[in-house]
C-alpha positions, -999 to +999 in steps of 0.1 A: +000+001+000+013+034-008+007+066+010-005+094-013+001+131-002-027+153-010-023+189-024-057+207-022-058+239-041-079+270-033-072+303-050-038+290-061-027+281-026-022+248-008-049+245+018-067+219+038-105+220+045-124+204+075-153+183+062-151+199+028-163+233+042-146+259+020-148+286+047-130+263+072-097+261+055-060+262+067-034+276+043-002+257+044+016+272+015+014+299-011+034+278-034+020+243-043+052+234-062+072+239-031+048+215-012+051+189-040+090+191-037+086+184+000+065+153-006+088+141-035+118+145-012+101+124+015+097+095-010+060+101-024+054+076-051+020+094-063+004+127-058-033+134-052-043+171-063-078+185-059-090+218-074-113+229-046-126+261-064-133+239-094-153+214-074-176+242-065-176+260-098-179+230-120-148+239-141-110+240-136-099+270-117-064+259-103-052+240-134-020+261-138-004+248-105-013+213-115+004+218-149+035+233-132+039+203-107+033+178-136+061+196-155+085+197-127+080+160-118+074+140-150+080+107-135+056+112-106+021+097-111-005+125-104-042+120-100-063+153-100-100+160-093-123+189-089-143+205-116-136+178-142-170+177-161-163+171-197-138+153-221-120+184-230-109+189-194-097+153-191-077+156-223-061+189-213-049+173-180-036+142-196-018+163-222-003+183-193+013+151-178-015+140-153-019+104-151-055+100-138-084+122-137-110+118-109-147+123-116-169+131-086-202+151-090-204+145-127-201+107-123-230+106-097-253+130-117-247+115-150-235+079-148-235+076-185-208+099-188-184+077-170-187+048-195-182+073-223-151+089-208-136+055-198-139+043-234-123+077-246-094+075-220-091+040-209-070+034-178-070+071-169-104+076-151-109+074-113-142+079-096-142+096-063-170+085-041-174+107-011-199+092+015-215+099+047-234+070+065-232+049+032-247+076+010-228+094-017-222+133-013-220+156-044-211+192-053-181+196-030-198+176-003-224+202+002-253+179-008-261+142+001-275+120-026-299+090-022-273+067-039-257+039-020-219+040-022-214+003-028-241+002-056-224+031-073-190+016-071-200-016-087-218+003-114-185+023-123-165-008-121-185-023-149-180+010-167-142+005-168-129+029-142-094+023-131-100+026-094-122+042-067-112+069-042-134+065-012-137+093+012-156+091+045-165+129+047-176+127+083-138+122+091-120+141+065-097+168+080-110+160+114-080+140+126-103+114+140-087+082+124-096+065+091-129+045+087-111+012+081-144-008+084-163+012+058-133+014+034-127-025+037-165-031+030-163-012-001-130-028-012-145-063-007-175-054-028-155-046-060-126-061-079-109-028-090-084-011-066-097+012-039-078+042-024-087+052+011-092+088+020-104+109+049-093+109+085-057+095+084-042+108+116-011+089+126+011+056+120-016+035+137-041+043+109-015+032+083-011-001+103-049-006+105-052+000+067-024-024+060-041-051+080-069-051+054-048-044+023-056-078+010-091-064+008-081-044-025-069-013-008-039-001-027-033+033-013-042+059+013-045+096+006-033+118+036-033+155+040-038+173+073-018+147+092+014+152+072+010+189+071+006+192+109+032+165+116+010+138+133+022+114+106+057+114+090+053+105+053+085+086+050+080+067+082+045+057+072+055+044+039+084+025+054+058+008+078+034+001+049+062-014+029+072-036+057+037-048+064+031-055+028+062-076+023 
């Protein structure tokens, strides 16, 4: 299992939100490229980037820092989400050097779009399912849908998505520990890889996720914990490697 540092972009800056609330943000740096360099130096094998403004506006707003980071680290796999609502945006990101585009609200609201985009860009599409109490949230987590997260994951698996990023939004940015049980339940219900997200706080969360890694969980996105220092990225990855050996 790999630990995937998150770089969340708001107004061109690297921030973290609590439970997806745009007004409840902490600015960690004015220079996302500098932050990316920090995580590369710590041994990051993949990067997770989110255009927070884009998620709310429905179109890319912070694409430029994403392009700068992709240019600076051409060998680093990058996955990006937030405001990706059409094929043109996917193509632009892939052309810029991004490896995967993450679909969220658009996937839930228009499921047929996922099958079409997977045909157009095979192997490059991830669906992000953000859930609370088993129901999928949309529009930057501001609304809960009626859709069951496992049903939707199985549907998108059949459409050909590369993997699922699963976020428990009740824990994201709250430093309360990852929801291992819900993540493992989802991973057991699909054959494609699942990436855990939301609530990773310390090395114990890494250990707990690795215990269920055989349940299809290939990675864990970490944000606030590595920025505030409750989890050391290099130390966490070393443990994950040892437990996966």
